[in-house]
N, C-alpha and C positions, 0 to 999 in steps of 0.2 A: 958300811954299805947302807945306802938309803933305803927307806922302807915304804911299803905299800899299806894303806889303810882303806878299810871298807867303811862307808857311812850310810846308815839307814835313817830317814827322817831329815834329810838336808834342806827340805823347805820349810820345816817348822822353826819356831823361834830359836830354841837351843841348837838344833842341828844346824842351822844357817851360820851360827857363831863358829860352830866346830868347822864347818866347811871352810869358812874364810881364814881361820887360824892354821888349818892344815895346809892350805894353799900357800900361806906365807911362811910355813915353816920348812927350813932347808933340810930337815931330816928325813923329809917325805918326798919320794920321787913320784909316787902315783897316788891318787885318791879315786877309789871306785864308788860311784853313787849307784844304789838301786832303789827306784822309785817308780811311781805310775806314770809320770810324765817328766820330759826333760826340763832342765833348768838352763836358761839361756845366758849368754855372755860369760861363760866360764872358760878359763885357759885350757884349750884342748891338749896341749903338750903335758898337762899334768892331771887333768880330770878326765876319767872315762865314765860314761853314763850308760847304765842298763835299765831299760824300761819294761815294765810288765806288771802282772798282778802280784804284789808282795804277800798276798794270802797263800800263794803257791810259790814259795821261795825255792823249792827243789828244782824248779825250772832253770835256775841260775847256777847250779852246782858246779859246772865247769869253770865258770868266771868268778866264783865266790871263794877266792884265794887271795890271802894277804897276811900281813904280820899282825894286824890288830883290827878289831871291829868296834866301831862307835855306833850304838844303838839309841837313836833319840826318838823312837816312834812313840806317838801318843795322839789320841784323839780327845774330844770333849762330848759331853752329853747333848749339847746343842747340835754339834755337827754329826754325832752318830746316837740318835735317841734309842735305837734298837739295842738292847742289852747283849744279844747274841752275837751282833756284828761288832759291837764295842769290845766284847771279850776276844773276838778273832783278831782284832787289831792290837790292843793293848797287852794282852796275854800271848796270843798266838804267834804273832810275828817275832817278838823277841825270843821266845822259847825255840821256835823253828830256826831262827838264826843261830842260836847257841849250838844247837844240834848239828847244823850244817857246818859250823866253824869246827866243831869237834871231829867231824868226819873228814874235814880237809886239813886237819893238823894246825889250825890257828890257835895260838897259845894265849891270846890276850883278848878279852871280851869286856867291854865297858858299856853299861846300860843305865840309862835314866829312869828311876822308879819315882817314888814320892814320899814324902814324910807321912807317916801314918800306915804305911803298907803293912798289912797284917792278914795273913790267909784266913784267920778266925773271925775277922771283923763282920759285923752286921751291916756295914756300909759296903755296897757293891764296888764302888771305886777302890777303896782300901783293900777290900778282900781280892779284887782282880789283880792288883799290884803285888800283893803278898803272895798269891799263887804263882805269879810270874817269877818273882824272886826265888821261891823255893825250887821250882822246876828248872830255872837256869842255873842255879847252884848244884842241882842234881846232875847236871850234865858233866861237872867236874872239869871244866877248862882250867888249866893251871893258874892263869891270872885272870880271875873274874872280880869285877869290881862293879858294885851297884850303888848308884848316887841317889840319895834321898833328899832332894831339895824341898825347902818350905815353899811359900808362894814365889813364883818366878817372876822377876821384874824384866822389863824390855819393851821395845816397840813392835807390837804384833800387827800384821797386816789385817786380820779380821778383828771384828769389834766383840769384846767380851765385857759389857757393861757391869755386871755383877762382880766379876774378877777384878776389874779395874777399880771398882770402889773399894774392894777389900785391900788392894795394894796401896791405895791412898790412905786408908785408915791405918794400915801396918806401918807404913812410912812415917806416919805422925807419931805413933806410940812406941816405935821400936827402939828409941833411945832409952827406954825403960827396961828393955830386955838385956838383963845382965846375968852373969852366972849361967845356971842351967837353962835359962830363958833365951840364951843366944841362939839356940837352934831354930827359934821361931822367927828370926830376922829374915826379911825378903832376900833373896839370893838372885842376882842378875844372871840372865841367860848367858852373857859373855864370861862371868866368872865361873859358871858350871863348865863351859867349853874349856877354859884354861885349866881347870882343876882336872878334867878328864885327860888332857893331853899331857899334863905335868905328870900325873900318875901313870900314865902309859909308858912314860920314859924314864921313870925311877927305878933304881936298883934296890930301894929300901923295902923292908917288909910292911905292908899296909893291910889293914883288915879289909875284908870283902865289902862290908857295909860302910859307906862313906855318908855320915850324918850331914845335916845341912849346915851346921856351924863349922864343920871342918871343911866342907866345900867352900865356904867363904874364906877361911884361913888360907887354904892351899891356893885357891884361885886368885886371891888378892896379894900374894907375895911374889 
């Protein structure tokens, strides 16, 4: 039987790759997008779009039904300088989505976090991601997978000059990253997308936390 997937964050770099791969994947009959605004030029026979305020996910409860949820939500300091709003997005939406998934009997939840996520961190970004991971795992969805990529490579629509500089530097020096340092290698958004879909469709026992080097390994095979 073909599956239905829910995707949050389809307009972002990683989410857009997940979307295109799910559309092309014959195992999926329906992809449900939940977002603030519609994405144009998508196949209506396979993609259903629900628009509204994602900070109030409960409004979508009756439509929030699927086999799997791919949560690729994330903002940046430049786009969301207010820390309260930042946390409502990066923490609030994934946690609310996991609770809604649990309530609706969805057994597979995949979410993009970040390397360095740590609820005890003094760095706001890492602390927010760490708290998100903790509370998503606390919901106890049977198949919960948290992806912790290093710097994410790919072509973004918006300009991120500092991040782009970091990517260029990492790409130059990453041949030196061997052994334990492999987890610091740049991971492409398309690779993350492939890894997420691969893990969602595997019967193998996989740990809940997927480190960046493992994302590269799974997503490039």
